[in-house]
C-alpha positions in Angstrom: 0.0 -0.2 -0.3 2.5 2.0 0.5 4.5 1.9 -2.6 1.7 2.1 -4.3 0.8 5.7 -2.4 4.8 6.7 -3.6 3.6 6.1 -7.4 0.8 7.8 -7.4 2.5 10.9 -5.4 5.3 10.6 -7.9 3.0 10.3 -11.0 0.7 13.6 -9.4 4.3 15.3 -8.8 5.5 14.2 -12.6 2.4 15.7 -14.1 2.3 18.9 -11.9 5.8 19.7 -13.5 4.6 18.8 -17.0 1.5 21.3 -16.3 4.1 23.9 -15.1 6.4 23.7 -18.1 4.1 23.4 -20.6 1.5 26.7 -19.4 5.7 28.7 -19.4 5.8 30.1 -22.7 8.5 29.0 -25.5 9.0 31.8 -26.8 11.8 34.4 -26.2 10.5 37.7 -25.2 11.7 40.8 -26.9 13.5 42.1 -23.5 15.3 39.2 -23.3 16.3 39.0 -26.3 17.9 42.7 -25.8 19.8 41.5 -22.8 21.2 38.2 -24.2 22.3 39.9 -26.8 23.5 43.7 -25.9 27.3 41.9 -24.8 27.6 39.9 -28.7 30.4 41.4 -30.4 28.0 41.7 -33.6 25.7 43.8 -32.1 25.8 47.1 -30.9 22.9 48.2 -28.4 21.9 51.9 -26.6 19.5 53.1 -24.8 18.9 57.0 -25.9 16.9 59.6 -25.0 14.0 60.9 -26.9 16.0 64.4 -26.8 18.5 63.4 -28.6 16.4 63.4 -32.0 16.0 66.9 -32.1 12.8 66.9 -33.9 12.0 69.7 -32.5 13.8 71.4 -34.8 12.7 70.6 -37.7 9.4 71.5 -39.8 7.1 68.5 -38.2 3.4 69.1 -37.2 1.5 69.6 -34.1 0.3 65.8 -34.6 4.1 64.6 -35.2 5.5 66.4 -31.8 2.7 65.5 -29.8 4.0 62.3 -30.5 7.1 62.9 -29.9 6.6 64.6 -27.0 5.2 61.0 -25.6 8.2 59.4 -26.0 10.8 59.1 -23.1 13.9 57.0 -24.4 14.6 54.3 -27.5 16.3 51.4 -26.7 17.9 50.3 -30.3 19.6 46.6 -30.8 21.6 46.9 -34.2 22.8 43.5 -36.2 26.0 44.9 -38.0 26.4 42.6 -41.0 30.2 41.6 -42.7 31.3 38.2 -44.1 32.3 36.9 -41.4 29.0 36.7 -39.8 26.7 36.2 -42.4 25.0 33.0 -41.2 24.3 34.7 -37.8 22.8 37.6 -39.7 20.0 35.0 -40.7 19.3 33.4 -38.2 18.9 36.2 -35.6 16.9 37.9 -38.0 14.7 35.2 -38.1 14.9 34.8 -34.4 13.5 38.8 -34.0 10.9 38.0 -36.9 9.6 34.8 -34.7 9.4 37.1 -31.8 7.5 39.9 -33.2 5.0 36.7 -34.6 3.8 36.8 -31.2 0.3 38.0 -31.4 1.0 40.6 -28.2 2.0 42.6 -30.9 -0.1 44.5 -32.7 0.8 45.7 -36.1 0.3 49.6 -36.7 2.4 49.8 -40.5 5.1 48.1 -42.9 8.1 50.4 -43.7 9.6 50.3 -46.9 12.5 52.9 -47.1 15.7 53.5 -48.8 17.2 51.8 -46.1 15.3 48.7 -45.8 12.4 46.9 -45.2 10.7 47.1 -42.0 7.7 47.0 -40.1 6.0 48.9 -36.4 4.3 47.3 -34.0 3.2 48.0 -30.6 2.0 46.6 -27.3 -1.0 47.8 -25.1 -4.3 49.5 -25.9 -4.9 51.0 -29.3 -5.8 54.7 -27.7 -2.8 55.0 -25.4 0.1 52.8 -25.9 3.4 52.2 -24.0 5.5 50.5 -26.0 6.2 51.3 -29.7 8.8 48.5 -31.8 10.6 49.2 -34.9 12.2 46.6 -36.6 13.7 46.8 -40.0 16.4 45.1 -41.9 18.8 45.2 -45.4 20.9 42.2 -46.3 23.7 45.3 -46.8 23.9 46.8 -43.4 22.0 44.2 -41.2 18.9 45.0 -38.8 17.8 47.0 -36.2 15.5 46.7 -33.3 13.7 50.0 -31.8 12.2 49.5 -28.9 10.1 53.2 -28.0 9.2 53.5 -24.5 6.8 56.5 -23.3 3.9 57.4 -21.9 0.4 57.3 -23.6 1.4 57.4 -27.5 -1.1 57.9 -29.6 -0.9 54.7 -32.4 -2.5 57.4 -35.1 -0.3 60.8 -33.9 2.9 57.7 -34.3 2.2 56.6 -37.6 1.9 59.9 -39.3 5.2 60.9 -37.3 6.6 57.9 -39.3 5.4 58.4 -42.6 7.0 62.3 -42.1 10.7 60.3 -41.0 10.2 57.9 -44.6 10.2 61.1 -46.3 14.1 61.3 -48.3 14.0 65.3 -47.7 13.3 64.9 -43.9 16.8 64.2 -41.9 18.2 66.0 -38.6 21.7 65.9 -37.2 19.8 62.9 -34.3 18.5 60.6 -36.9 22.0 61.4 -39.1 23.6 59.7 -35.6 21.5 56.7 -35.8 21.6 55.9 -39.3 25.8 55.3 -38.6 25.6 52.7 -36.4 25.8 50.9 -39.8 28.4 52.3 -40.5 31.7 51.8 -39.6 
C-alpha cells in the first residue's frame, strides 16, 4: 500500500511539473532578446533619450510633435552585418521575426524605405500605448530593433510621425547619428 501511494505521489508530481513547464512560453520575449544579445560583439546596444533626435527643430506638424513628446527613450539593438557573420545574421533575423509574430505585438504599419524594409508594432491599448517596436533590415547592413518607450503614445499620431520620417528630404542631426550605427 505504501508503494502504491508513493507511485501515485510521484505521478502527480510529474504531471504537475509537466503542466508547469507546458504553461510557460517557449518563445523568447523581446526584452530577453535584448538582454541576451547586448554583449554579443555582432550587436550594438544603445539606450537613447528621445531628445537626441532634435525633432523639435524640424518642420513637423503639431500631431507629429505631440507623438515625439510622449516618447521617453529608445532602446536600440543593431546587428551589423559583415562578411564573417552572414550565417548568424540569418539566424538572428529569423529569431527576431519569430518573436514579433507573437499576437501580443499589434501591427501599426509596414515600412519600405531607401534604408530597407521593416515593420512597426506596438504593445498596449490602441488609444494609449507605452511601447512601440520598430524592426527593419536589409541584406547590406544588417538589422535594427528599436523599442520606443513612452507614456500614452497615440498610435495614429505615431504612424503620422513615422510617415514624416520616411520622407527622403527629412533629416536631422540626431537621425543621421542613428543611421551611422551601421557604418563603420
